[in-house]
C-alpha positions, 0 to 999 in steps of 0.5 A: 184145414191145413197140411197137418189136418190132412193126416186125419182125412178119411175114416171120420168116425174111427177113434183117433185118441183114447185117454182117461177112459174117453175116446175122440174120433178123427173128425172130432179131433179135426173139428176141435182143432179148428175151434181152438184155432178160431179162438186163438185167432180171435185172441190175436195169435197170428202167423209166425207167433209162438204158442207154448204147450205145457200140458200132459198127454191128452186131448188138449195137447193134440187139439192145440197142435192142430190149431197151431198148424191151421194158423201157421203158429209155432208150437213150443212144447214144455216138459211137465217135469220142468221147474220154473227157471227151465220154463222161463228159459223156454218162454224167453228163447221162443218169444212165446205170446201165449201158453196153454197150461192146466190148473194142476198136474199131479201135485203142482199148480202149473198155472200159478207158476206161469202167472208168477213168471208172466211179469218178467216175460214181455212177449207173453200176453195170454195164459190159457188155463185148461181146467180139465186135462182129460177133455178138449179145451172148451172154446167160445163160439168165435168166427171160423179161423182163417187157415193161414198155415202152410207146409213151409211154416215152422210148426214145432220145436224140440228142446235139445242139449246145448253147449251153454248149459241151456237147451236149444230149440230145434225147429221143424216145418209143417211139411217136414213133420207130415212127411216124416210121420208118414214115412215112419208109419210105413216103415213101422208097418202101422195100418188102419185099425191098429193101435199105438200105445203112447207111453212117452210124452207128447211134448218130446220128439220121440212121443210126438213123432210116434203119435203122428205116425199112428194118426197118419196110418189111420191107427188110434193112439192110446195115451197114458198121462205117465208111464206105469208098467202095470197100466201100460200092460193092461192097456195093451190087453184092453185096447188090443194094442199092436205097436209101442214105442219107448225105452228099453227100461220101459219094455223090460218092466212090462215084460217082467209082469206076470199074467199079461196078455200081449197077444195083439202086440206085433211090433215095438221100437226101443231106444237104448237108455239102460243097456237092455235092448238085446234082452228085450228083443230076445224076450219079446221074440219069445212072445211074438213081439218084434222089437227094433232099435232106432236112432233119432234126435231133436234136430233130425226127429226120432224114429229116423231108422229101424233095423231089418224086421226079419233080422236076428234079435242081435241085429234088431237090438242095435241102435241105428238101422235103415233110414225110414225115408229114402231121402235121408242121407248119412255119412261118417266123417273124421271128427278132426279133419272132416274127411269122409270115412269108409264103411266100418270106420268110426267117426261122427254121424252126419245127416242130410234130408227133409228130416233135418231141422230148419235151424235153432230158434232165435239162435243163428250162431248155433244154427250155423255151427250145426252144419258142415261147410257142404251142408250136412248136419253134425250130429255130435254122435259117434257111429259107423256106416255100411251099405244101406244102414248106419249104427250109433255108438256113443256121444262124441262129447260128454252128454248124459242120458239120464232116465231116458233124457239127453242132458248136457252136464253144463246145465247141471253145473250152471245150476250148482254154481247159482249156489253162493257157496259153489265156485265151480262144478263138474258133472260126469256120468257113470253107466250102471247096468239096467239103470243107464247113466247116473250123474255125479257132481264135483264142486269146489269152494271159492278161493281161500276156502277149503272144501268142508266150507261148502254147504253139505250134500243134502243142501246142494241136492235140495238146491238142485231139486228146486231148480231143475227137473228131478231126472237131472239132479245128481245122485251124489254131489262131492266137495273137492279142493280142486279139479284134476287138470292138465296143461296143453297147447290150448290151455289148461283142461279139466280131466273129466276122465279122472272124475269119472273114474273117481265117480265109478269108485264112489258108486261102487261103495254103498250109498248113504241112506240120506243121500239115496232118498234125496236123489 
């Protein structure tokens, strides 16, 4: 049935996934994946094709993943938050031949969006509509699928921030995904009979790896369609959840609730999105829950490392830690010279091992640029190392962490510049305690016009909201006459530091109600 399906071997009757008040056993998930594989094969999907999945958390998402693994088909996950231009880009870059999409999700008709996009996508042949997201996809009685997928085939790709203003797709092979999931399960102390609460989307690398790690350990996955602190807390009590993976802001919201029963909850792994890891680690410890910081990326998987579970909260709260896999290697190099730095010195984190991406999908130039001459992946992150572990400090560039998602400012800038009244745009981030990064955009008009000739802020915010996911929309958009710049030996460079200082001062003053509601 394929390498990925080996994660479901044993304990056939044990629950694998609980969602929307329903439960599916490990055997049912394996069988439903096989049934969908047969249907996809009958349609015409073949080894090496790409299948896009635009679904919320649920049975259909996991079913499609196991079906793709059986056929050797590449899964292209799409965020349910994405707007049509973002979806079009992923379908174009991936050359997806089929997409699975629900009739509706929340208040949006996703299938109608795909039908409107299809005429402009030459490769997209099949639109598979999922009528009821809380069920498995019903499949015709096709002949059994011929298992052609192997460990060497690419299985999934994850969107990552790119330098062109559009996400790249970091690809990973089936054997690599299986190995990393098993290593995470061991390091996270997931055991048969445990329960992992999935408050993260399956389409993101963070939730994806956590979900497969739980299945590999014989634990059950309790999935929520979207995060709600009260619903998550109730699920912990009702399902006797033992493990949760998420953002520090999510855990802080859950710990704030009164009347909660977290007696079954043993461990949590958190990403630092809003600067609350230490507070969460300390509050969790007081309630018998051990929290650890972590590190990861689309290129090297999430949950690459955990801290020592026996360490004090101060250390466990740090981003980074000990690699979950003994084959993961790391080093810190000088960003300019490439020289390997001694322990304790800050520089670029670089990695090597079975967890590192195979390459960026259909982007050989980016793939070549991502690696050093001696074969190490360049993370673009500032960090440090010591014997046995490493730590993350910040991004080397200007990427933003908006509501937990890593976003390249160039993507927001490109969106703003599609407005006919905008000649240039620069986006910077301001970090707010308890909230994380927020984006502030500065725009200029075309030559010969003054800033007041630009559309007003409300119009530009509406322009962004119609084209990019809501978490990417700037909190404020400010019109200025020119960007601060300095001339140097390599040409004129915009001084984003000055813009950040201006944004910091701007957000220190009360936000106009009309702008706040539009953000």
